N, C-alpha and C positions, 0 to 999 in steps of 0.2 A: 502336833509336834512329833518328830521322829524319835523312836526309841533307839538308843545306842546299845548294841549287844556287846558283851565283854569279848575281848579277843581270846580265843582258845588256840593254843598251838596246834598246827596241822597234825603233828605227830600224835597228839592225844586223840584227836578225832579219828585218825587212821587206826590207832590201836583199838579204840572202841568199836569201830566198824568191823575190824578183823575178828574181834572176840564175838561179836554178834553173829558173824558168818559161821564161826566155829560152833557156837551154841546151836544154830540151826542145823548144821551137819550132824552133830551128836544127837540132837533131838530126833532127827529123821531116823537114825539108826536105832535109837531106843524104841521109837514107835513101831518100827518094823519087827523088832524082837518081841515086843508086846503082842502084836497082831499074830505072829507065828505061834507064840506060846498059848494065847487065849482064843485064837480063832475069830477075833473081832478087833475092831479099832478101839482104842481107849476112850472111856467116857470123860466127862469134864474133870472129875476129881483125879483120875489117873493121868490125864494130860497135864494137869497142874503139877503133879508129882514128878512126871517125866521131865517137864521143863525145869523144875528145881534141880533135879539130878544132873541134867545137861549143863546148867549154869555152874553147879559145883565142880563138875568134871573138867570144866574149861577155865577155872579160876587160875590166875597166875600164882606162882609160889610167893609166899610172904618173904619180904626182905628183912633179914634180921641183922642186928648190929653185933659185931664181934667185940667182946669185952676184953 
């Protein structure tokens, strides 16, 4: 039996793809800065931290309600 996937608006998929691209770009810059500062590429732990930082830096602003 074929599994039916839920329909996701194209705009949502595009937004996620764009954010992933932005994260990759920021991560590349952070990795270069790390390598210049430390004279080596980051290890696994540092890569994880840089990836987290890149994700935080590219998060969209929170939408708040005006009361």
